Residue, then its C-alpha position, 0 to 999 in steps of 0.5 A: m500499499a501507498r504511503f502518504l506523502f505532503r509535498l509541503r512537510a518541510p514547510l510546516r515542519l519549519a513553521r511549526l518550529r517558528r510558532t514554538e520559537g514565537r511562542k518562547d519569545l512571547a514569554l520573554a516579552l512578557r516577562d521583560r514587560t512585567i518586569a519594566e512595568d513593576q520596576l515603574r510601579s516601584g518607582l513612582q511608589r518611591v517617590e510618594t513614600i519619600g514625599a510621605e517621609i518629607v510631610e512627616s519628618v517636616r511635622g517633627g520638626v527637621d533640620g534644613a540638611s536633612l530636608r535638602a536630603y530628602a528632597a534631592a533624594r525625591d528629585a533623584a526618584r522622579a528623574r528616573v521615573p521617565g527611564l523606567r516609563d520608556r523602558a516599559l512603553a518599549a516593553a509593550r511595544a516589544e510584546d505587540e511586535v512578537r504578537e504580531r508575527l506570532k499571529q503571521v505564524g499562526r496563519e501560516v501553520q493552519v493554511l499548511e495544515k489546511l493544505r495537509r488536510e486536503a492533500f490527505e483526503r484526496w489521496i485516501h480518495d484516490l486510493a479507495r477509487r484504485e482499490q475499487a478500481m482493482v476490485d471491479d477488475v477482479v469481477l470483471v476477470r471471474r465473469a469472463r472466466a464464467m462466461a467462458t466456462e459455460g459456453r464450453q460446456 
C-alpha cells in the first residue's frame, strides 16, 4: 500500500518550529514587560514614599540639611521615572511586535495544515478509487472466466 507523502511537509515543520519559537519569544517579552512595569510601579511608589517621609519629618521638626537630603532623594527618584516609563512602553511595543509575528506564523501553520488535510483527503479518495478499480477488474475477470466456462459446456 502506498504511503501518504505531503510535499509541503518541510515548510509545515519549519512553520511549526517558528510558532514554538514565537511562543517562547512571547513568554520572554511578557516577562520583560512585567519586570519593566513592576520597576515603574516601584519607582512611582518610591517618589510617593519619599514625599510622605518629607511631610512626616516636617511635622516632627527637621533641620535644613535633612530636608535638602530628602528633597534630593525625591528629585532623584522622580528623574528615574521617565526612563522607567520609556522602558515599560518599549517592552509593551516589543511584546506587540512578537504577538503580531506569532499571529502571522500561526496563520501560516493553519494554511499549511489545511492544505495537508485536503491533500490527505484527496489521497484517501484516490486510494479508495484505485482499490475499487482493482476489485472491479477482479470481478470482470471472474465473470469472463465464468462465461467462458459456461460457453464450453
